[in-house]
VOMAR-916097 format. One record per residue (C-alpha): x, y, z; residue number from 1. Coordinates in nm, 3 decimals. Last residue first. Layout:
BEGIN
<<X; Y; Z>; NUM>;
...
This chain:
BEGIN
<<0.884; -0.792; -4.465>; 437>;
<<0.853; -0.415; -4.457>; 436>;
<<0.957; -0.198; -4.165>; 435>;
<<0.949; 0.183; -4.131>; 434>;
<<1.200; 0.220; -3.851>; 433>;
<<1.131; 0.356; -3.502>; 432>;
<<1.056; 0.057; -3.284>; 431>;
<<1.252; -0.001; -2.964>; 430>;
<<1.024; -0.235; -2.767>; 429>;
<<1.163; -0.542; -2.946>; 428>;
<<1.508; -0.538; -2.792>; 427>;
<<1.766; -0.306; -2.644>; 426>;
<<1.973; -0.575; -2.476>; 425>;
<<1.928; -0.605; -2.099>; 424>;
<<1.826; -0.968; -2.059>; 423>;
<<1.474; -1.100; -2.113>; 422>;
<<1.200; -0.844; -2.153>; 421>;
<<0.979; -0.698; -1.878>; 420>;
<<0.612; -0.601; -1.839>; 419>;
<<0.484; -0.488; -1.497>; 418>;
<<0.123; -0.459; -1.377>; 417>;
<<0.117; -0.242; -1.066>; 416>;
<<-0.153; -0.223; -0.799>; 415>;
<<-0.246; 0.068; -0.579>; 414>;
<<-0.409; 0.113; -0.237>; 413>;
<<-0.478; 0.460; -0.103>; 412>;
<<-0.496; 0.552; 0.266>; 411>;
<<-0.714; 0.845; 0.365>; 410>;
<<-0.694; 1.072; 0.673>; 409>;
<<-0.478; 1.314; 0.476>; 408>;
<<-0.223; 1.342; 0.755>; 407>;
<<-0.217; 0.961; 0.796>; 406>;
<<-0.275; 0.781; 1.126>; 405>;
<<-0.650; 0.840; 1.101>; 404>;
<<-0.677; 0.593; 0.814>; 403>;
<<-1.000; 0.592; 0.613>; 402>;
<<-1.013; 0.379; 0.301>; 401>;
<<-0.906; 0.379; -0.062>; 400>;
<<-0.903; 0.101; -0.318>; 399>;
<<-0.783; -0.016; -0.661>; 398>;
<<-0.593; 0.280; -0.804>; 397>;
<<-0.415; 0.126; -1.100>; 396>;
<<-0.049; 0.167; -1.194>; 395>;
<<0.071; 0.025; -1.525>; 394>;
<<0.439; -0.041; -1.586>; 393>;
<<0.612; -0.107; -1.917>; 392>;
<<0.957; -0.199; -2.049>; 391>;
<<1.140; -0.329; -1.740>; 390>;
<<1.459; -0.506; -1.852>; 389>;
<<1.508; -0.853; -1.705>; 388>;
<<1.813; -0.985; -1.522>; 387>;
<<1.825; -1.362; -1.504>; 386>;
<<1.707; -1.677; -1.329>; 385>;
<<1.361; -1.772; -1.447>; 384>;
<<1.283; -2.141; -1.509>; 383>;
<<0.912; -2.089; -1.433>; 382>;
<<0.915; -2.324; -1.134>; 381>;
<<1.264; -2.211; -1.032>; 380>;
<<1.173; -1.846; -0.993>; 379>;
<<1.457; -1.593; -0.980>; 378>;
<<1.404; -1.239; -1.110>; 377>;
<<1.670; -0.966; -1.119>; 376>;
<<1.524; -0.631; -1.236>; 375>;
<<1.709; -0.394; -1.470>; 374>;
<<1.535; -0.057; -1.477>; 373>;
<<1.428; 0.089; -1.811>; 372>;
<<1.065; 0.135; -1.705>; 371>;
<<0.992; 0.188; -1.332>; 370>;
<<0.987; -0.036; -1.024>; 369>;
<<0.953; 0.160; -0.697>; 368>;
<<0.590; 0.103; -0.606>; 367>;
<<0.602; -0.270; -0.534>; 366>;
<<0.239; -0.380; -0.524>; 365>;
<<0.286; -0.653; -0.782>; 364>;
<<0.155; -0.812; -1.100>; 363>;
<<0.417; -0.960; -1.333>; 362>;
<<0.435; -1.038; -1.705>; 361>;
<<0.775; -1.147; -1.840>; 360>;
<<0.856; -1.142; -2.212>; 359>;
<<1.104; -1.404; -2.331>; 358>;
<<1.347; -1.324; -2.609>; 357>;
<<1.381; -1.495; -2.946>; 356>;
<<1.655; -1.393; -2.953>; 355>;
<<1.785; -1.146; -3.205>; 354>;
<<1.588; -0.854; -3.353>; 353>;
<<1.765; -0.591; -3.147>; 352>;
<<2.111; -0.726; -3.226>; 351>;
<<2.037; -0.718; -3.600>; 350>;
<<1.893; -0.367; -3.566>; 349>;
<<2.205; -0.248; -3.385>; 348>;
<<2.433; -0.364; -3.667>; 347>;
<<2.193; -0.204; -3.918>; 346>;
<<2.211; 0.127; -3.730>; 345>;
<<2.590; 0.136; -3.699>; 344>;
<<2.626; 0.064; -4.070>; 343>;
<<2.373; 0.335; -4.160>; 342>;
<<2.557; 0.594; -3.947>; 341>;
<<2.884; 0.508; -4.117>; 340>;
<<2.718; 0.531; -4.461>; 339>;
<<2.557; 0.873; -4.412>; 338>;
<<2.206; 0.961; -4.536>; 337>;
<<1.956; 0.788; -4.307>; 336>;
<<1.628; 0.978; -4.366>; 335>;
<<1.504; 0.739; -4.636>; 334>;
<<1.467; 0.459; -4.380>; 333>;
<<1.356; 0.119; -4.505>; 332>;
<<1.423; -0.202; -4.311>; 331>;
<<1.401; -0.531; -4.497>; 330>;
<<1.358; -0.843; -4.284>; 329>;
<<1.483; -1.198; -4.315>; 328>;
<<1.447; -1.515; -4.107>; 327>;
<<1.684; -1.750; -4.289>; 326>;
<<1.751; -2.102; -4.168>; 325>;
<<1.751; -2.221; -3.806>; 324>;
<<2.102; -2.336; -3.717>; 323>;
<<2.296; -2.187; -4.009>; 322>;
<<2.119; -1.852; -3.992>; 321>;
<<2.146; -1.840; -3.612>; 320>;
<<2.522; -1.886; -3.627>; 319>;
<<2.568; -1.654; -3.926>; 318>;
<<2.384; -1.361; -3.772>; 317>;
<<2.368; -1.169; -4.099>; 316>;
<<2.402; -0.797; -4.183>; 315>;
<<2.305; -0.641; -4.517>; 314>;
<<2.337; -0.286; -4.646>; 313>;
<<2.155; -0.131; -4.944>; 312>;
<<2.191; 0.228; -5.063>; 311>;
<<1.895; 0.441; -5.171>; 310>;
<<2.037; 0.666; -5.296>; 309>;
<<2.362; 0.757; -5.463>; 308>;
<<2.524; 1.082; -5.347>; 307>;
<<2.551; 1.421; -5.520>; 306>;
<<2.813; 1.648; -5.371>; 305>;
<<2.862; 1.943; -5.134>; 304>;
<<3.206; 1.987; -4.975>; 303>;
<<3.316; 2.199; -4.678>; 302>;
<<3.689; 2.224; -4.604>; 301>;
<<3.830; 2.316; -4.264>; 300>;
<<4.169; 2.429; -4.134>; 299>;
<<4.249; 2.319; -3.777>; 298>;
<<4.581; 2.165; -3.873>; 297>;
<<4.663; 2.243; -4.235>; 296>;
<<4.592; 1.992; -4.510>; 295>;
<<4.872; 1.755; -4.611>; 294>;
<<4.927; 1.745; -4.988>; 293>;
<<4.883; 2.007; -5.261>; 292>;
<<4.598; 1.817; -5.432>; 291>;
<<4.385; 1.792; -5.117>; 290>;
<<4.184; 1.470; -5.168>; 289>;
<<3.813; 1.401; -5.102>; 288>;
<<3.773; 1.026; -5.065>; 287>;
<<3.535; 0.743; -5.167>; 286>;
<<3.497; 0.781; -5.543>; 285>;
<<3.749; 0.500; -5.609>; 284>;
<<3.911; 0.733; -5.864>; 283>;
<<3.971; 1.004; -5.605>; 282>;
<<3.750; 1.314; -5.570>; 281>;
<<3.956; 1.629; -5.626>; 280>;
<<4.081; 1.942; -5.450>; 279>;
<<4.288; 2.237; -5.571>; 278>;
<<4.150; 2.135; -5.910>; 277>;
<<4.186; 1.788; -6.048>; 276>;
<<4.115; 1.668; -6.403>; 275>;
<<4.170; 1.293; -6.413>; 274>;
<<4.126; 1.264; -6.035>; 273>;
<<3.793; 1.451; -6.043>; 272>;
<<3.755; 1.822; -5.984>; 271>;
<<3.720; 2.095; -5.720>; 270>;
<<3.837; 2.457; -5.710>; 269>;
<<3.877; 2.666; -5.394>; 268>;
<<3.657; 2.925; -5.221>; 267>;
<<3.789; 3.117; -4.921>; 266>;
<<3.724; 3.184; -4.551>; 265>;
<<4.017; 3.309; -4.335>; 264>;
<<4.064; 3.152; -3.989>; 263>;
<<4.409; 3.017; -4.081>; 262>;
<<4.245; 2.848; -4.381>; 261>;
<<3.865; 2.818; -4.390>; 260>;
<<3.752; 2.638; -4.702>; 259>;
<<3.443; 2.629; -4.922>; 258>;
<<3.459; 2.381; -5.207>; 257>;
<<3.409; 2.433; -5.580>; 256>;
<<3.270; 2.238; -5.874>; 255>;
<<2.972; 2.480; -5.905>; 254>;
<<2.731; 2.214; -6.034>; 253>;
<<2.816; 1.967; -5.758>; 252>;
<<3.030; 1.667; -5.852>; 251>;
<<2.869; 1.331; -5.917>; 250>;
<<2.771; 0.995; -5.769>; 249>;
<<2.953; 0.958; -5.434>; 248>;
<<2.827; 0.700; -5.182>; 247>;
<<2.798; 0.873; -4.845>; 246>;
<<3.029; 0.973; -4.557>; 245>;
<<3.324; 1.065; -4.776>; 244>;
<<3.667; 0.970; -4.643>; 243>;
<<3.911; 1.261; -4.612>; 242>;
<<4.244; 1.313; -4.786>; 241>;
<<4.575; 1.495; -4.729>; 240>;
<<4.654; 1.371; -4.380>; 239>;
<<4.923; 1.529; -4.162>; 238>;
<<4.845; 1.890; -4.064>; 237>;
<<4.533; 1.779; -3.875>; 236>;
<<4.270; 1.899; -4.122>; 235>;
<<3.900; 1.940; -4.044>; 234>;
<<3.626; 1.803; -4.269>; 233>;
<<3.280; 1.949; -4.340>; 232>;
<<3.012; 1.750; -4.523>; 231>;
<<2.718; 1.847; -4.745>; 230>;
<<2.514; 1.574; -4.915>; 229>;
<<2.280; 1.629; -5.208>; 228>;
<<2.054; 1.337; -5.301>; 227>;
<<2.046; 1.110; -5.604>; 226>;
<<1.729; 0.907; -5.652>; 225>;
<<1.494; 0.755; -5.393>; 224>;
<<1.574; 0.881; -5.044>; 223>;
<<1.850; 0.734; -4.824>; 222>;
<<1.874; 0.395; -4.660>; 221>;
<<1.778; 0.042; -4.754>; 220>;
<<1.879; -0.170; -4.453>; 219>;
<<1.871; -0.547; -4.490>; 218>;
<<1.864; -0.762; -4.178>; 217>;
<<1.920; -1.139; -4.169>; 216>;
<<1.876; -1.328; -3.839>; 215>;
<<1.527; -1.198; -3.767>; 214>;
<<1.285; -1.225; -3.472>; 213>;
<<0.997; -0.977; -3.450>; 212>;
<<0.733; -1.244; -3.395>; 211>;
<<0.918; -1.565; -3.309>; 210>;
<<0.741; -1.570; -2.974>; 209>;
<<0.808; -1.627; -2.604>; 208>;
<<0.578; -1.585; -2.303>; 207>;
<<0.627; -1.544; -1.930>; 206>;
<<0.408; -1.550; -1.619>; 205>;
<<0.394; -1.406; -1.265>; 204>;
<<0.104; -1.291; -1.047>; 203>;
<<0.064; -1.135; -0.702>; 202>;
<<0.434; -1.080; -0.647>; 201>;
<<0.586; -0.867; -0.375>; 200>;
<<0.264; -0.799; -0.185>; 199>;
<<0.281; -1.157; -0.063>; 198>;
<<0.137; -1.508; -0.104>; 197>;
<<-0.034; -1.479; -0.443>; 196>;
<<0.268; -1.559; -0.658>; 195>;
<<0.544; -1.744; -0.472>; 194>;
<<0.855; -1.527; -0.457>; 193>;
<<1.172; -1.730; -0.510>; 192>;
<<1.377; -1.416; -0.560>; 191>;
<<1.225; -1.100; -0.708>; 190>;
<<1.479; -0.823; -0.667>; 189>;
<<1.457; -0.472; -0.522>; 188>;
<<1.581; -0.118; -0.582>; 187>;
<<1.569; -0.184; -0.959>; 186>;
<<1.906; -0.175; -1.131>; 185>;
<<2.045; 0.104; -1.344>; 184>;
<<2.383; 0.008; -1.495>; 183>;
<<2.290; -0.295; -1.706>; 182>;
<<2.089; -0.081; -1.946>; 181>;
<<2.400; 0.127; -2.031>; 180>;
<<2.286; 0.484; -1.997>; 179>;
<<2.125; 0.781; -2.169>; 178>;
<<1.991; 1.067; -1.955>; 177>;
<<1.745; 1.351; -1.996>; 176>;
<<1.641; 1.544; -1.684>; 175>;
<<1.281; 1.674; -1.678>; 174>;
<<1.167; 1.632; -1.316>; 173>;
<<0.978; 1.305; -1.377>; 172>;
<<1.302; 1.177; -1.540>; 171>;
<<1.358; 1.166; -1.915>; 170>;
<<1.472; 0.831; -2.050>; 169>;
<<1.732; 0.689; -2.282>; 168>;
<<1.877; 0.349; -2.356>; 167>;
<<2.230; 0.241; -2.447>; 166>;
<<2.285; -0.031; -2.710>; 165>;
<<2.506; 0.222; -2.889>; 164>;
<<2.370; 0.233; -3.244>; 163>;
<<2.004; 0.169; -3.171>; 162>;
<<2.004; 0.403; -2.872>; 161>;
<<2.160; 0.684; -3.077>; 160>;
<<1.896; 0.629; -3.344>; 159>;
<<1.623; 0.635; -3.079>; 158>;
<<1.752; 0.969; -2.948>; 157>;
<<1.738; 1.118; -3.299>; 156>;
<<1.387; 0.980; -3.353>; 155>;
<<1.273; 1.130; -3.020>; 154>;
<<1.429; 1.464; -3.118>; 153>;
<<1.199; 1.462; -3.419>; 152>;
<<1.397; 1.431; -3.738>; 151>;
<<1.426; 1.715; -3.989>; 150>;
<<1.727; 1.562; -4.165>; 149>;
<<1.954; 1.413; -3.900>; 148>;
<<2.274; 1.301; -4.073>; 147>;
<<2.482; 1.159; -3.788>; 146>;
<<2.862; 1.148; -3.781>; 145>;
<<2.993; 0.846; -3.589>; 144>;
<<2.932; 0.831; -3.213>; 143>;
<<3.202; 0.759; -2.953>; 142>;
<<3.056; 0.574; -2.654>; 141>;
<<2.940; 0.738; -2.331>; 140>;
<<3.059; 1.050; -2.153>; 139>;
<<2.837; 0.955; -1.859>; 138>;
<<2.528; 1.159; -1.770>; 137>;
<<2.496; 1.211; -1.392>; 136>;
<<2.426; 1.585; -1.433>; 135>;
<<2.117; 1.493; -1.633>; 134>;
<<2.086; 1.701; -1.949>; 133>;
<<1.799; 1.951; -1.934>; 132>;
<<1.431; 1.953; -2.031>; 131>;
<<1.222; 2.255; -1.927>; 130>;
<<1.023; 2.278; -2.251>; 129>;
<<1.237; 2.573; -2.365>; 128>;
<<1.546; 2.351; -2.327>; 127>;
<<1.442; 2.089; -2.583>; 126>;
<<1.658; 2.209; -2.874>; 125>;
<<1.965; 2.259; -2.654>; 124>;
<<1.883; 1.918; -2.506>; 123>;
<<1.950; 1.756; -2.844>; 122>;
<<2.287; 1.919; -2.912>; 121>;
<<2.398; 1.840; -2.554>; 120>;
<<2.293; 1.479; -2.612>; 119>;
<<2.537; 1.458; -2.905>; 118>;
<<2.811; 1.593; -2.676>; 117>;
<<2.736; 1.326; -2.413>; 116>;
<<2.753; 1.055; -2.680>; 115>;
<<3.108; 1.147; -2.779>; 114>;
<<3.144; 1.318; -3.115>; 113>;
<<3.141; 1.261; -3.492>; 112>;
<<2.935; 1.466; -3.488>; 111>;
<<2.614; 1.629; -3.603>; 110>;
<<2.486; 1.678; -3.957>; 109>;
<<2.172; 1.891; -3.969>; 108>;
<<1.812; 1.914; -3.848>; 107>;
<<1.653; 1.861; -3.506>; 106>;
<<1.279; 1.885; -3.449>; 105>;
<<1.069; 1.937; -3.135>; 104>;
<<0.713; 1.797; -3.124>; 103>;
<<0.771; 1.427; -3.050>; 102>;
<<1.053; 1.494; -2.799>; 101>;
<<0.798; 1.704; -2.607>; 100>;
<<0.607; 1.388; -2.514>; 99>;
<<0.912; 1.268; -2.318>; 98>;
<<0.827; 1.526; -2.049>; 97>;
<<0.538; 1.314; -1.923>; 96>;
<<0.181; 1.317; -2.048>; 95>;
<<-0.150; 1.401; -1.876>; 94>;
<<-0.489; 1.285; -2.001>; 93>;
<<-0.767; 1.449; -1.802>; 92>;
<<-1.143; 1.401; -1.764>; 91>;
<<-1.284; 1.695; -1.568>; 90>;
<<-1.620; 1.662; -1.391>; 89>;
<<-1.794; 1.988; -1.320>; 88>;
<<-2.045; 2.110; -1.064>; 87>;
<<-2.398; 2.230; -1.019>; 86>;
<<-2.637; 2.290; -0.731>; 85>;
<<-2.989; 2.389; -0.837>; 84>;
<<-3.066; 2.712; -1.016>; 83>;
<<-3.385; 2.568; -1.159>; 82>;
<<-3.456; 2.238; -0.988>; 81>;
<<-3.331; 1.885; -1.052>; 80>;
<<-3.045; 1.909; -0.801>; 79>;
<<-2.686; 1.792; -0.846>; 78>;
<<-2.640; 1.901; -1.205>; 77>;
<<-2.316; 1.790; -1.373>; 76>;
<<-2.119; 1.989; -1.629>; 75>;
<<-1.862; 1.793; -1.827>; 74>;
<<-1.510; 1.925; -1.897>; 73>;
<<-1.277; 1.733; -2.128>; 72>;
<<-0.898; 1.738; -2.121>; 71>;
<<-0.588; 1.704; -2.335>; 70>;
<<-0.213; 1.727; -2.278>; 69>;
<<-0.196; 1.822; -1.910>; 68>;
<<0.176; 1.838; -1.837>; 67>;
<<0.462; 1.634; -1.701>; 66>;
<<0.599; 1.475; -1.387>; 65>;
<<0.524; 1.125; -1.266>; 64>;
<<0.672; 0.897; -0.998>; 63>;
<<0.788; 1.167; -0.757>; 62>;
<<0.895; 0.995; -0.433>; 61>;
<<0.751; 1.101; -0.095>; 60>;
<<0.547; 0.783; -0.046>; 59>;
<<0.387; 0.827; -0.387>; 58>;
<<0.428; 1.143; -0.593>; 57>;
<<0.232; 1.300; -0.880>; 56>;
<<0.331; 1.635; -1.031>; 55>;
<<0.142; 1.789; -1.324>; 54>;
<<0.224; 2.123; -1.490>; 53>;
<<-0.069; 2.288; -1.667>; 52>;
<<-0.015; 2.287; -2.045>; 51>;
<<-0.385; 2.208; -2.108>; 50>;
<<-0.614; 2.358; -1.847>; 49>;
<<-0.747; 2.278; -1.500>; 48>;
<<-1.038; 2.477; -1.349>; 47>;
<<-1.080; 2.454; -0.971>; 46>;
<<-1.346; 2.611; -0.750>; 45>;
<<-1.660; 2.497; -0.932>; 44>;
<<-1.803; 2.374; -0.600>; 43>;
<<-1.890; 2.028; -0.724>; 42>;
<<-1.536; 1.971; -0.854>; 41>;
<<-1.498; 1.607; -0.955>; 40>;
<<-1.166; 1.511; -1.115>; 39>;
<<-1.130; 1.218; -1.351>; 38>;
<<-0.794; 1.052; -1.407>; 37>;
<<-0.532; 0.952; -1.660>; 36>;
<<-0.153; 0.966; -1.626>; 35>;
<<0.030; 0.886; -1.950>; 34>;
<<0.395; 0.792; -2.004>; 33>;
<<0.491; 0.863; -2.362>; 32>;
<<0.708; 0.612; -2.539>; 31>;
<<1.060; 0.463; -2.548>; 30>;
<<0.996; 0.260; -2.233>; 29>;
<<0.631; 0.285; -2.134>; 28>;
<<0.470; 0.423; -1.818>; 27>;
<<0.094; 0.393; -1.781>; 26>;
<<-0.053; 0.570; -1.475>; 25>;
<<-0.416; 0.514; -1.381>; 24>;
<<-0.654; 0.717; -1.165>; 23>;
<<-1.027; 0.650; -1.206>; 22>;
<<-1.071; 0.429; -0.897>; 21>;
<<-1.255; 0.696; -0.692>; 20>;
<<-1.290; 1.033; -0.862>; 19>;
<<-0.997; 1.259; -0.771>; 18>;
<<-1.110; 1.599; -0.637>; 17>;
<<-0.954; 1.586; -0.288>; 16>;
<<-0.616; 1.496; -0.447>; 15>;
<<-0.620; 1.804; -0.668>; 14>;
<<-0.366; 2.016; -0.477>; 13>;
<<-0.318; 2.317; -0.706>; 12>;
<<0.028; 2.404; -0.849>; 11>;
<<-0.097; 2.383; -1.208>; 10>;
<<-0.203; 2.029; -1.135>; 9>;
<<-0.087; 1.882; -0.805>; 8>;
<<-0.084; 1.530; -0.667>; 7>;
<<0.164; 1.491; -0.384>; 6>;
<<0.209; 1.249; -0.091>; 5>;
<<-0.014; 0.976; -0.225>; 4>;
<<0.033; 0.701; 0.033>; 3>;
<<0.115; 0.352; -0.075>; 2>;
<<0.000; 0.000; 0.000>; 1>;
């Protein structure tokens, strides 16, 4: 059992207005968490509105923070006489801070850089919605250059998750963090709990399916037809050529590049190997070459060129393929423009579609389990002995009764339905590609 210590909307305590058993909280990894409830206000003293800030806490711990996203107001009449008592019932859907990643765009080529720097770019775009980078954010893996062409910030975060195996979440107070899924463990474990005998576990089951499993992944990336790519390279005083991020087709119409040499901008000529200018594209069509040799340290060159599109990549899990035959999938994403980014994504997609993984379904009254935690479960009867990644939780208000020992005088009873996936690999809940079998 838990005590609601805070439930405010727009700074107003709404706990006295909550209609019995209407409050639910659905929290989903890689999706919007939604708090739903009905509020009764017979005295017409409180009027919620969209964009109002919502804070919901249990036992002193904030479990939901966000905003009212949509609402409906219904007038109720308490007395069947003219001028009789009236009131309003408000039906609210409230979303967490992650909803803002669906409405904020990011556009451009970012990186290569460490993960923490890529997240800085993203939180700069989200700052006006009160989202900041968590002070506990690790530096993280090195990220290849990313071509984000008018992606939502959620899509950009999902691409980083796909490439790194790290997962992201925004806390109830608006801090964004990406982390290794093995590094955040639940504050409890489920060890030899017998369903139905304690508040720990009231129900436990698992299921496994070949749905979503593949051992051969094709990625078709880039838009149909040639597309224009712009890349900027920085010299180190040693190398004289730079690898292109996409598959070269043809020179731009102007056949020039923009350079910055010793902090001075200039325009230089561009050609092919047979007819070079100050720069040229080599015969293998994979590198931009400085004709005069090593390019100065800190000097930059910006090249626009036509790239082939779409491009096909294939990755195979040879062991699974040999043991079970082909399970193939084609993934289409016209917004992936750079080859290194595409390779990282198809590698991650093959890992994600491995398995098949078990899904665990658990009913409990433990209030501290949230999505993207790693939860150890041991149950010999169901052959469970592993860490499982929490992907969904659903809170339901199932009872309330008087309790004079509490400041509010009311004790609330809640129940959680928990969904988990086997292991800690980013698996079938991360869906952001357009898929075609």
